[in-house]
C-alpha distance (Angstrom), angle and dihedral (degrees) to the residues before:
residue distance angle dihedral
X1 . . .
X2 3.80 . .
X3 3.79 110.2 .
X4 3.82 103.2 -177.9
X5 3.79 141.1 -2.4
X6 3.78 147.1 -173.9
X7 3.82 125.5 -156.2
X8 3.80 128.2 -164.4
X9 3.80 127.0 -142.2
X10 3.80 103.4 -170.8
X11 3.78 93.5 146.5
X12 3.81 91.4 57.9
X13 3.80 97.6 37.6
X14 3.84 107.4 112.9
X15 3.81 90.7 -153.2
X16 3.81 95.3 56.0
X17 3.84 108.6 16.2
X18 3.77 90.8 -163.1
X19 3.77 142.0 3.4
X20 3.82 107.2 -90.3
X21 3.78 141.6 -17.8
X22 3.80 125.7 -86.5
X23 3.79 139.1 -178.4
X24 3.79 116.5 -111.0
X25 3.79 128.2 -150.6
X26 3.79 111.8 -62.3
X27 3.80 91.5 22.9
X28 3.80 130.2 111.3
X29 3.82 137.0 -170.8
X30 3.80 85.9 -94.8
X31 3.80 86.9 74.0
X32 3.79 88.6 62.5
X33 3.79 90.2 52.2
X34 3.80 92.0 48.3
X35 3.80 93.1 49.6
X36 3.79 89.5 52.4
X37 3.79 96.4 47.2
X38 3.79 118.2 110.3
X39 3.80 119.8 -91.6
X40 3.76 99.3 -141.1
X41 3.79 113.5 -54.7
X42 3.80 99.6 -52.6
X43 3.80 109.1 52.2
X44 3.77 137.1 50.5
X45 3.82 134.9 165.2
X46 3.81 116.0 -142.0
X47 3.79 137.2 175.6
X48 3.78 143.4 92.8
X49 3.81 89.6 -55.5
X50 3.81 90.3 64.7
X51 3.81 95.7 52.9
X52 3.83 112.3 96.5
X53 3.81 93.7 -163.0
X54 3.83 107.1 28.5
X55 3.78 102.6 35.9
X56 3.77 118.6 154.5
X57 3.79 93.1 24.3
X58 3.79 132.2 104.8
X59 3.79 94.8 -128.1
X60 3.81 89.8 52.0
X61 3.80 88.5 55.8
X62 3.80 90.6 46.8
X63 3.80 92.9 51.5
X64 3.79 93.4 49.6
X65 3.79 91.8 46.7
X66 3.79 91.6 53.9
X67 3.78 90.2 46.9
X68 3.80 91.7 52.7
X69 3.79 91.0 48.4
X70 3.79 91.0 53.7
X71 3.81 89.8 48.0
X72 3.80 91.9 56.2
X73 3.80 93.2 44.9
X74 3.81 93.3 47.2
X75 3.81 89.2 55.3
X76 3.79 89.0 57.2
X77 3.79 97.3 -112.8
X78 3.81 112.0 161.8
X79 3.83 100.4 -173.2
X80 3.79 118.7 43.7
X81 3.81 132.2 175.1
X82 3.79 119.6 -150.5
X83 3.80 117.2 -160.9
X84 3.79 110.7 -151.4
X85 3.81 132.0 26.9
X86 3.78 98.7 -138.1
X87 3.78 123.0 113.4
X88 3.80 94.7 -69.5
X89 3.79 94.0 46.5
X90 3.79 94.8 46.9
X91 3.80 91.3 46.6
X92 3.80 91.9 51.1
X93 3.79 93.2 46.8
X94 3.79 93.1 45.9
X95 3.80 91.7 50.6
X96 3.79 92.6 48.6
X97 3.80 93.9 45.4
X98 3.80 90.7 51.6
X99 3.79 88.1 54.8
X100 3.79 92.6 51.9
X101 3.81 97.2 -105.0
X102 3.81 117.0 144.4
X103 3.79 103.1 -118.2
X104 3.79 132.6 -178.9
X105 3.80 124.0 -171.3
X106 3.81 120.7 -151.4
X107 3.81 114.8 -158.3
X108 3.81 123.8 -177.0
X109 3.80 94.6 -156.5
X110 3.78 125.7 71.4
X111 3.80 90.2 -118.5
X112 3.79 141.9 49.9
X113 3.78 126.9 -109.7
X114 3.80 107.4 59.0
X115 3.80 108.5 -147.8
X116 3.77 90.4 4.3
X117 3.77 104.8 82.9
X118 3.78 116.6 176.9
X119 3.80 107.7 -173.7
X120 3.79 133.0 -178.6
X121 3.79 116.7 -113.0
X122 3.78 130.0 170.1
X123 3.80 95.3 -24.3
X124 3.81 99.1 -40.6
X125 3.80 138.3 69.5
X126 3.79 124.0 -115.5
X127 3.78 135.9 -179.3
X128 3.77 116.3 -107.5
X129 3.80 89.9 178.1
X130 3.80 130.1 27.2
X131 3.80 107.5 11.7
X132 3.80 111.4 174.0
X133 3.77 139.8 59.2
X134 3.80 93.7 -132.9
X135 3.81 128.2 -160.8
X136 3.78 83.5 20.2
X137 3.81 101.1 -170.3
X138 3.81 92.5 57.8
X139 3.80 98.3 31.9
X140 3.81 114.4 120.5
X141 3.81 91.2 -161.2
X142 3.80 89.7 54.2
X143 3.80 89.0 57.9
X144 3.81 89.6 52.9
X145 3.80 90.4 48.2
X146 3.80 89.4 52.4
X147 3.80 92.5 50.0
X148 3.80 89.7 50.5
X149 3.80 90.8 49.6
X150 3.81 94.2 -121.9
X151 3.79 117.8 170.4
X152 3.79 112.5 -118.5
X153 3.81 128.9 -174.3
X154 3.84 124.4 -151.8
X155 3.80 123.6 -124.5
X156 3.80 122.5 -162.2
X157 3.79 103.7 -149.5
X158 3.81 90.5 177.6
X159 3.80 92.5 66.8
X160 3.81 110.4 43.1
X161 3.78 119.3 163.5
X162 3.81 103.7 -116.5
X163 3.80 107.1 -141.3
X164 3.80 95.8 178.6
X165 3.79 125.2 19.1
X166 3.79 123.8 14.0
X167 3.80 136.6 -82.0
X168 3.80 117.0 -97.4
X169 3.82 112.9 -100.5
X170 3.80 118.0 -99.3
X171 3.78 112.4 -89.2
X172 3.78 96.9 23.8
X173 3.80 91.4 103.7
X174 3.80 91.6 55.5
X175 3.80 90.6 50.2
X176 3.81 90.2 49.3
X177 3.79 93.4 51.3
X178 3.80 90.9 48.8
X179 3.80 92.2 51.7
X180 3.80 93.7 46.6
X181 3.81 93.0 48.7
X182 3.82 91.0 51.3
X183 3.80 94.8 50.2
X184 3.83 122.0 112.4
X185 3.80 114.8 -90.5
X186 3.80 93.1 -108.6
X187 3.81 96.3 44.4
X188 3.78 123.3 115.4
X189 3.78 126.0 -138.6
X190 3.81 87.4 -110.6
X191 3.81 89.6 58.9
X192 3.80 89.8 56.0
X193 3.80 95.5 42.8
X194 3.81 93.2 47.2
X195 3.82 91.7 52.1
X196 3.79 89.9 46.3
X197 3.79 92.4 51.7
X198 3.80 90.0 54.6
X199 3.84 89.4 58.1
X200 3.82 104.3 21.4
X201 3.83 101.3 157.8
X202 2.97 129.3 161.4
X203 3.82 85.2 23.8
X204 3.77 128.8 53.0
X205 3.82 122.9 -117.1
X206 3.81 88.0 -113.9
X207 3.82 90.4 55.6
X208 3.79 91.1 52.2
X209 3.80 93.9 46.1
X210 3.81 92.8 49.7
X211 3.80 90.2 49.7
X212 3.80 91.9 50.2
X213 3.80 90.9 48.2
X214 3.80 96.7 47.1
X215 3.79 102.4 35.3
X216 3.80 104.4 30.6
X217 3.80 111.0 21.1
X218 3.82 93.2 39.7
X219 3.81 91.7 47.9
X220 3.80 95.7 43.2
X221 3.78 109.0 27.3
X222 3.80 89.6 -150.9
X223 3.81 136.2 112.1
X224 3.79 111.6 -89.6
X225 3.81 88.4 -136.2
X226 3.81 89.4 66.0
X227 3.81 101.2 40.0
X228 3.80 119.4 95.2
X229 3.81 110.7 -110.0
X230 3.79 92.8 -143.0
X231 3.78 99.7 38.2
X232 3.81 109.9 16.1
X233 3.81 93.2 85.4
X234 3.80 98.4 66.9
X235 3.81 125.8 178.2
X236 3.77 115.7 -98.9
X237 3.78 129.1 122.9
X238 3.76 126.3 43.0
X239 3.80 105.0 61.1
X240 3.80 105.2 107.0
X241 3.81 93.3 -58.0
X242 3.80 118.0 -172.8
X243 3.80 132.8 -175.3
X244 3.79 124.3 -138.4
X245 3.80 117.2 -116.8
X246 3.79 101.2 -136.6
X247 3.82 94.2 28.4
X248 3.79 137.5 -100.9
X249 3.80 86.3 -68.2
X250 3.81 87.5 86.9
X251 3.81 89.8 61.7
X252 3.79 93.8 39.9
X253 3.80 93.5 53.7
X254 3.80 90.3 48.4
X255 3.81 93.6 50.6
X256 3.82 92.6 46.3
X257 3.79 95.5 50.7
X258 3.80 110.5 121.9
X259 3.81 95.4 6.7
X260 3.80 126.3 125.5
X261 3.80 105.0 -121.4
X262 3.81 125.8 174.2
X263 3.81 107.1 -154.9
X264 3.81 123.3 -161.1
X265 3.80 87.1 25.6
X266 3.80 110.5 126.5
X267 3.78 115.8 -170.3
X268 3.80 116.2 -139.4
X269 3.82 100.0 175.4
X270 3.78 137.1 31.3
X271 3.80 108.1 -169.2
X272 3.79 117.0 -171.1
X273 3.79 124.4 -168.4
X274 3.79 139.7 156.8
X275 3.80 91.8 -82.8
X276 3.80 99.9 45.2
X277 3.79 145.9 -67.0
X278 3.79 128.1 -67.2
X279 3.81 114.2 -141.3
X280 3.79 122.5 166.4
X281 3.79 90.6 -9.8
X282 3.82 92.5 -57.3
X283 3.79 127.3 107.5
X284 3.79 119.3 -126.0
X285 3.77 134.3 172.9
X286 3.80 92.0 -119.5
X287 3.79 143.2 -5.3
X288 3.79 131.7 -139.7
X289 3.81 111.9 -160.1
X290 3.81 115.1 -157.8
X291 3.81 103.1 169.1
X292 3.83 117.4 132.9
X293 3.80 123.5 -92.4
X294 3.80 89.8 -108.6
X295 3.79 90.7 61.6
X296 3.81 93.0 44.6
X297 3.80 90.7 52.1
X298 3.81 93.3 46.5
X299 3.79 91.2 61.9
X300 3.79 94.5 -134.4
X301 3.80 87.3 128.2
X302 3.81 110.3 57.0
X303 3.79 123.3 -157.4
X304 3.79 118.3 -149.0
X305 2.97 110.1 -130.5
X306 3.83 95.9 23.9
X307 3.77 118.3 -104.5
X308 3.82 113.8 -86.3
X309 3.80 116.0 -86.8
X310 3.80 91.6 -108.1
X311 3.79 91.2 57.7
X312 3.81 91.9 46.5
X313 3.79 92.1 49.3
X314 3.80 91.0 49.7
X315 3.80 90.9 48.7
X316 3.81 90.9 51.1
X317 3.81 89.9 61.0
X318 3.81 94.0 50.1
X319 3.78 127.3 73.5
X320 3.78 145.1 160.5
X321 3.77 132.6 -92.8
X322 3.77 123.4 -146.9
X323 3.78 122.1 -135.5
X324 3.79 116.6 159.9
X325 3.77 127.4 -156.2
X326 3.79 141.4 -150.9
X327 3.79 130.4 -169.4
X328 3.80 111.9 -156.4
X329 3.82 126.2 -171.9
X330 3.81 119.4 -162.9
X331 3.79 139.0 -171.4
X332 3.79 91.1 -128.8
X333 3.80 138.6 28.1
X334 3.83 99.9 -119.2
X335 3.82 99.9 162.8
X336 3.83 126.6 82.9
X337 3.79 120.7 -95.0
X338 3.81 114.3 -103.4
X339 3.80 119.2 -156.7
X340 3.81 88.5 -143.3
X341 3.80 94.0 47.2
X342 3.80 87.8 -128.0
X343 3.82 135.2 103.6
X344 3.80 138.1 -169.8
X345 3.80 129.4 -153.8
X346 3.80 122.1 -174.7
X347 3.78 113.0 -147.1
X348 3.79 129.9 -136.5
X349 3.81 98.3 -90.1
X350 3.79 138.8 45.5
X351 3.78 108.5 -76.9
X352 3.81 95.0 16.2
X353 3.80 107.3 128.5
X354 3.78 141.2 150.1
X355 3.78 133.8 -179.9
X356 3.78 129.2 -162.8
X357 3.78 136.9 -151.0
X358 3.79 118.1 -153.7
X359 3.81 99.6 -136.3
X360 3.80 95.4 172.1
X361 3.79 88.4 116.3
X362 3.79 89.8 70.3
X363 3.80 93.5 82.0
X364 3.81 106.3 -21.7
X365 3.80 96.5 -94.3
X366 3.84 113.0 123.7
X367 3.81 102.9 -101.2
X368 3.80 134.8 169.4
X369 3.80 125.6 -168.9
X370 3.80 111.1 -159.5
X371 3.80 129.2 -163.4
X372 3.80 118.7 -162.0
X373 3.80 130.6 -166.2
X374 3.77 138.5 162.6
X375 3.81 138.9 50.1
X376 3.80 94.8 -42.8
X377 3.81 90.2 71.9
X378 3.81 86.7 81.5
X379 3.80 90.4 66.9
X380 3.81 101.4 27.0
X381 3.81 95.8 52.2
X382 3.80 95.9 58.3
X383 3.79 130.6 110.2
X384 3.78 126.1 10.4
X385 3.78 125.3 -15.8
X386 3.80 87.4 -107.4
X387 3.81 89.5 56.6
X388 3.80 91.5 50.3
X389 3.80 93.3 46.5
X390 3.81 91.9 50.2
X391 3.82 91.3 50.3
X392 3.79 90.9 49.5
X393 3.80 92.6 48.5
X394 3.79 89.6 48.3
X395 3.80 91.0 55.7
X396 3.81 90.4 56.6
X397 3.80 93.8 44.2
X398 3.80 91.6 50.3
X399 3.81 91.4 48.2
X400 3.81 93.9 53.7
X401 3.81 97.4 37.8
């Protein structure tokens, strides 16, 4: 019996409007660099979306936040506003505060952490947002976690136990990467996959579809027809990744310690002029904006004057994927043990996919953390959170029956 649950709603969250940033057809990593370049001497956008190598990951956001903080300090600014209290915003504010710069953080939500979202459930705390310390060996947040003595647990994404469907044949991933790299600059991943399906040998169409579902749709949460063939399949998981027992909240609280943060304080305008920047009705020397791409594209945060054309063009070629998450606690451990601690279930239709982390090691209570992507989200993520959690649990039970 399920005893407790959490359900995410990143696609509907007005302060994220998706899970992480992606590159659309016609775009390149250079668009990330352009978006993150300074606008004069008083404004800069920072976050995972501006990192050309670590996009979509918490440590990428952290690195770009620190970089933006150093930029503002190096220019001699003494009063800086930071919009957003996610990883990038906290990193920027922490860097500036260390350097003696008066810094104020404005956060729309009533909590810290942005798209990290450690929440209490049934006596423990779990991540409803970012979950892993990815690319562990080179991850700056992993070094902080080590210094704090946090317990982390490895996940082998390369060896999931497939509960429904079948693993992709060896070598198919190499073939896929070759085809994507050779695609025209304006091609989408769907263009490449569709052509491949017409001449699939030596693979079967089912092999190719399962690969696309598990390795692209699950990792992106976006339509293949929108994703850039050359750059939409960005590196991420699979490099010694570890999850934090007790959630990212442990890192967030550490980074926020001693900072001035205004919660429940959405910013609607950032107005830059020769004498400073107005944020939340207060004048600062500079502003660092760390809101997600989905919020920037929605226009709920207005820049006065508008962002330069180069920034707007870069933003137009970026977008957000949607991957939703559940955390389910049970009275009994009814699923098989996986040596990797990870599971995959292919859904009923093309693009329907979910993957599961066995998080029972957090505190000994049988716990599954599920990630869902693809067209079936439209039907699965309907009704109450209890409805969604029951549907998700039913998918696992059916797969192991």
